[in-house]
C-alpha positions in Angstrom: 17.0 -7.9 104.8 19.8 -5.4 105.0 23.4 -6.1 103.6 25.3 -4.7 106.3 26.2 -1.1 106.6 26.4 -0.6 102.6 22.7 0.5 102.1 22.3 4.3 101.0 18.7 4.3 102.5 20.3 4.6 106.3 19.8 7.8 107.7 23.5 9.1 107.4 25.0 12.4 106.5 26.6 12.9 103.1 30.0 13.6 103.1 31.1 16.6 101.5 34.5 17.9 100.8 35.2 21.8 101.4 34.7 23.2 97.7 31.3 21.2 97.8 30.1 22.7 100.8 31.0 26.3 99.5 29.4 25.5 96.1 26.3 24.4 98.0 26.1 27.7 100.0 26.3 29.7 97.1 23.4 28.1 95.6 21.3 28.2 98.6 21.9 31.6 98.8 21.0 32.0 95.2 17.8 30.2 95.8 16.9 32.3 99.1 17.5 35.4 97.1 15.1 34.4 93.8 12.3 33.0 95.7 9.0 34.6 95.5 7.4 36.6 98.0 4.4 33.8 98.3 6.9 31.2 99.3 6.0 29.4 102.6 7.5 31.2 105.6 8.9 27.6 106.8 10.7 27.0 103.7 12.5 30.2 103.8 13.5 29.4 107.2 14.5 25.9 106.7 16.8 27.6 104.1 18.5 30.1 105.9 18.8 27.6 108.7 21.0 25.2 106.2 22.9 28.5 105.2 24.1 29.0 108.8 24.9 25.5 109.4 27.0 25.4 106.0 28.6 28.8 107.1 29.7 27.6 110.5 31.1 24.4 109.3 33.0 25.9 106.2 34.5 28.4 109.0 35.3 25.7 111.4 36.9 23.6 108.7 38.9 26.5 107.5 39.9 27.1 110.7 41.1 23.5 111.4 42.7 23.6 107.8 45.1 26.6 109.1 45.9 24.6 112.5 46.5 21.4 110.7 48.7 23.4 108.5 50.5 24.8 111.6 50.9 21.8 113.3 52.7 19.7 110.4 55.1 22.7 109.6 56.6 22.1 113.1 58.9 18.9 112.6 60.6 17.1 115.3 64.3 16.2 115.2 65.3 13.1 116.5 69.1 12.0 116.5 70.2 8.1 116.4 73.1 7.3 118.2 74.5 4.0 117.4 76.7 2.2 120.5 
C-alpha cells in the first residue's frame, strides 16, 4: 500500500541546488580521471553523459539566475491618487 506522494521509492529526480550540482560535477570529473584502463566503456560513457548533463544544467541555471537578477532590478513605480 502506498502512502500518497511521500514515498521515496518512486522514480523521481532528486532536487539539488547549484552548489550541490557543482560539487557533484567536480566529483564525477575526478572519478573519470582516476578510472583504470580496464574499466568498461559503458561505465565511462555513462559518467561522461552525466557530466555533460550537469554542465548544461549548471550553465542554464546560472544564465537563468542572471536573467532573474536583471528582472528583479527593474522596479515599476505606481502612483496612487486619492480622490
